[in-house]
C-alpha positions, 0 to 999 in steps of 0.5 A, a space after each residue: 500500500 505504501 508503495 502504491 501511494 508513493 508511486 501515485 505521489 500521495 503523501 501519508 500525513 497520518 495513519 490509523 492501524 491500531 486494533 482489528 476494527 474495520 474502517 470506512 474511508 471516504 476520500 474527497 479528491 477535489 479537496 484531498 480530505 479523508 475521513 475515517 470511521 471505525 465500524 463495529 464488528 458483529 461481536 461488538 454489536 452482540 456484546 453491546 445489545 447484551 449489556 443494554 438488555 441486562 441494564 434494562 432488565 435491572 431497571 425494570 426490576 428496580 422499578 417494580 420493587 420501588 413502586 407497586 403501581 401498575 402502568 408506570 412508564 419505563 425508559 426501556 423499550 419492550 424489544 431489546 437490541 
């Protein structure tokens, strides 16, 4: 990759090579601007939704313990993740 960039006379001004996360790269040729966004892996998505489900479940249990009233609104949706 570096050799190709050198052949095309494209100067490297920054690198982002750490971690195994995939990246989405957008290049605007007119301005020369480059934007890089780190994407989540499927494993990240699964673990994130698992954490959300657990915290949501805990909030519901705490709300039920603290208030015996029915029909109380919850910040958690009925579908997690």
